[in-house]
N, C-alpha and C positions, 0 to 999 in steps of 0.2 A: 870481588871474589867470584871466580867462575862457578856457575852452577854445576853440580855433579849429576850426570844423567842416571836415570833408572835402568836404561839399557841402551846399547849402541851396536853398530856393526864395526868389528875390528878385523877386516879382511887383510891380514898381514902376510905378505909374500905371495907366492903363486900356489894354485891348487896342486896338490901332490897326486901322483898316480894312485888310484884306488885298486882294491883287489879284483874288481870286476869292471867291465866296460860301462860307458855312459848308457849305451843301449840296454844293458842288463838292468840298471837301476830305473831307467825310464819305463821298461816293461813291467817291473814290479809295481811302480807307482801307478801306472795306467790300470793294472789289474785291481789295485787297491781302490782307485777312484771309481771304478765301475761298481765295486762292492759298496762303497760309500753312497753312490747314486741309488743303487738298489735298496739300500737300507735307510735312505733319507737323511744322510749325514752331511752337514755342511763343512765341518772341519774335524779331522781326526787328531787327537792329542795323545801321542804315544809317549809313555814315560819309562818303559822297560828297556833294559840294555839290549835285549834281543831284537825287539822291533825297531828301535832307533838304529841299531847296527844293520839290520836287514834292509831297511828302506833307504838308508842314507850312506852306509859305509862307515859311519863314525861310531866306534865302540868307546863309550865314555868311561871315565874313572870317577865314580860318584864321591867317595871319601866324605860322605855326609851331606852332599849337596844334591839337589834335584836337577835332572836334565830332561829334555823332551825333544820330540820331533813333531811339528805341526804340519799337517798336509791338508790342503784345500784343493779344489779343482784346478787352480791356477798356479799354486806355489808349493814348495816343500822347504821348510826352514828348521834347522836344528837350533835348540835353545841351550846355551851353555854358560857356565860360570866364568867370571872374570879371571879366576886363577889359571885357567887354561889358555888365556890370550887367544892367539890366532890359530892354534892347532886344530880345534874343531872345524873351523872353516876350511882349512887346507885339506882335512881328511874326511870331508863329507861331500856328497853329491847334492848340489842345490845351495841355498842361501843359509846364512847363520846369523843369529843375534846373540850377543853377549849381554847377560844381565849382571848388574853390580850388586854389592851387598851393603851399599850405603843406607838402604831402607829395606825393611823386612818385606818379603813377598814381591820383590822386583821380578822374580822368576815368573809369577803369574801375570804381572803387568806386561812382560815381554810376550808371553803366550797370547794374551788378549790382543796385542797389537797385530797379530796374524789371524787368530781365530775369530775375533770380533765378539760382540755381546749379543745375547738373545738368539743365538743360533742353535742348530741341532749339532751337538758335540759328541763325537765318538771317543771312547776311553777304554782302558783295559781293566776289567774288574779283578783280574788275578794279580794286578800289580799296584794299582793306585790305593794308597792307604786311606783310612777313614779321615785322617787329618787333611790330606791333600785333596780328597774328593770334596770336602766341605769348602776348601779354598777355591776349587774349580767352580763350585756353585756360586760362591760369593763374588768372584772376580769376573766370571764369564756370563753369569745369569742366564744359563742355557734355556732355550725353549723346551728342549728335551735332551736327555743323555742316552746314548745308544752304546751297548757293550760290543766292542770289536774284538774281544779276546779270542773267541772261537774262530771267527772268520779269518783273522790274521794268522792264527795258528794253522788252519787248514791250508792257507796259501803257502806258508813256509814249509809245510810237509812235502810239497811237490817240487822237486829240485829241477833247476834249469841245467842246460848243457854246461854252462860256465861253472855252476856250483859243483856239478859232478866232477869236473876236471880238478877243482881245488880239493874236494873231498878225497879223491884218489891220491893226490899228492900228499895229503895229510896222513892217510893210512900208510903210505910208503915211509914217511918220516917216523911214524910210530914204530914201524918195523926196525928202522935204523936204531932207535932207542932200545928196542928189545935185544938186538944183537949185541949192543954195547954193554947192556946189563948182564947178559949171559957171560960175556968175556970177563966181567969184573967179579963174578960170584966165586967165592972160595971160603972154606971154613976159616974162621978167625977175622973175617972182614965185617965191618958194621953195616947195617941197613943203609945208613945215611951216605956212606961212601959209594955203595953200589948205585943208589938212587941218583947221586950227582953225576956219575958216569953216563947214565942214560939221558939225563936232562941236558948235559953239555953237548952230547952227540946230536940230540934233536935240534937244539938251538942253532948249532953250526949248520945243520942240514937245511933248516928253514931259511937261514940267511943266504945260503947258496942258491936255493930254489926260488926265493922271493926277495931279490935284492932291494926292491922298492918298498917293502912292507915295514911296519912298525913291529917290534919284537917284545912280547910280554906274555906272561901267564902260562907258558909251557911248564909242565911239572910231571913228577913221577911219584907214585905210591909203590914202594917196594917193601913188602911185608914178609916176616919170617916167623915160624913157630906159631905160638898162640896169637900173634898179631895178624895172622891171616884170617881170623874168624869173621871179620867184617870187611865188606868190599871197599869201604872208604876210610879205613884206618890210616892215620898219618904215619909217616916214616919216623923211626926211633933210632937210637944208637945201639940197639940190641946186636950182639955179635953172633954171626952165623955158626952153626954147629953141624957136624956130620949127621945126616939123616933128617935135617930140618925140612919141613914143607915150606915152600916159598910161593909168594904171589907177586908176579911181575905186572905192573900197570903203567904204561906210558901214555901221556896225554899231550900231544902237541897242539898248540893254539895258533892258528894262522888267521889273522884279521877277523877275530871273533868266531871262527869256525873251529870246532873241536872234533878231534878224532881220537881213537883209543886202540890200544892192544893190551890184552890181559891174558896171562898164562900161568898155569900151575907148574912149578918146578920142584925138584928136591936136590939137596946138597949131597953129592957123592953116591947116595944109595937111597932106595925106597923099600920100606917093609911091605910084607904081603897084604896086610889089612889096608894100608894106604893105597897100594897099587890097585886093589879091587875097587875101592871108592873112586879113585882117579879115573879108572877105565869106565866105570858106570857113568860118571859125569861126562866123559868124552862121548859115550854112546848117546846121551841125551843131547849133547851139543851137535853131533852129526845128524841125528834125527831132526832136531830143530832147524838146522840149515836147509835140509831137504824139503821142509814144509813151507819155507818162505817163498811164496810165489803169488803172482797177481790173482785176485779173486778170492783169496782165503782171508778170514778175519783173524785179528789178533787173538781173540778169545778162543777160536778153534785151534790155533797153533798151541796156545797155552794148555788147553785140555789134553792134547795128544802127548805133550811132554809130561804133564802131570801123571797120565796113565803109565807112561814108561817108568817113571820113578816109583809109582805105587806098586807096580808089578814086582819091583825089587825091594820093597819095603824101605824106600828111601825118601818118599815124598815129605815126611815130617822134618827132614833136614834142609829142605829148600828154604831160602831166606828172603827172596824178593822175586820180581817178575823176570822174564827170560830175555828181555831186550828192549831197546828204545830207539827212537829216531835220532838222526844226526843232522847237523847243520849249524845254525847260529845258536850255540848253547854252551854252558860252562857249569862248573861246580858251584859258582856263586851267582849265576843268573839263570834265566828260564830254559825250559825245554818244551818240546812239543808233546804235551801230556796225552794228546789224542792218538798217539802212535807208540804205544807201549804194549809189550806182550804180557798181558794180565787177563784174568778172568772177566774183569768188568769193562774191558775195552772192546767194542764191537767194530772198530774201524776195519774196513776191508782194504787189504794191500793192493796198491796200484803201481804201474810202471813209473819209475823215477822217484819213488820213495826210497829212503836209505834207512836201514834198520840193523841193529846188532842182534846177534844170538849169543847169549852169555848166561847159561845155567850155572848155578852155584849151589853147592852143598856145604853145610857147616856142621862139623862133628865136635862136640864139646870136649874140653880138656879132660883127660883121664880115661876116655874111651879109645878103643883101638882105631887107629887112623885119624886121630884128632887133628883138626885144622880146617881151613877153608879151601875148597876146590873150585876153580873157576876158569873157564876158557871163554874167549871173546873174539869174534870175528865181525867185520862190517860187510854188509851185503847190500847191493843195489838191486831193487826189484825190477825185472825186465818183463817184456811181453810174455816170454816163456822162461820160467825159472828165475834165477838170480845170478848176479856176478859177485863173487867173493873177492874183495879188494885187499884183504889181509893175507900176507904171505909168510909171516913168521910161523914155523911149524908148531903144532901142539902134540902132546903125548910124551910118554916115558922114553921113547927111543932117542929123542932130541933133547929132552929137558931134565934129565938126571945129570947134573953138571958139577964142576968144581974139582 
């Protein structure tokens, strides 16, 4: 009987075109290796979807199985489960090792074959569970462990020219979804039907713009009435009624890169109380966009918008921070938490950072103007000011529809 291996290389077929050039991935790895050298790290063991995707191009589908990217000064190897066969190798920059499930913890044996034992190991404290950290210690027996969470996040916050090109395309796809949603809105239609129109339009647009990509995870949150109170409320089968407040949220995913468009709308008409709140939130949105420039801290931007709402006795209706970074992120994996518009984030904006402006007010049911009001644009920080790459219009002139 042939012995079954703990891990092996299944390089099936030819390498597929990735979302970025080989030079782009090599530049990312070289910057990472310099960081590793500076921090005394022999091997980096990345386990998060965002870092594996950022440094290799492979966006894994975990489904209860662990994945990794191991980077040393001489190699870069994705570690993937046998269920995926050759796809991780075809869709990653560098080498790939497949681990089998014939024996428990073959995942760590595969990692150890690249990282070695008794070395200085870099890891991600924000992702590695207590269980998996214990296994890292057991199988790799590291001389020391060094947290690369913050250093890798800071690297991802500064976008390359190739990243900015893809992010601009993503914002344009989000706009396509927004216009499709607007066309589908009418009293008597269900939220789910409107959402599907936007999703289908975006997926078709992504396939047209990126014919060599893999397609997955593009979605829409389209909310109406009371369902607008939370920014991440799922789609339902609620039927739209005349006078309803609506929240349009389109989210194209292109090779692990997420972009977004979010807008407040009303069905056919908007009452005076709602219009006043809507216009106040638009005022905060426009103020916020004007503040996003190089040299300004996230906390400083936040405080100015807070003051705007406080002057109008609306600050108590704010529900979350005013914006966040864009790049390799999703609703089910990481984001660059060091670049969020909140009081406790002191990061100073720099050119080539990408950040949203998205103020939101939520008024409880039973009060005049009840509902959630939110506008969302994506901006690229430049040497002077910013570039707004969102083109779908905001405000009542365009978004009282149906």
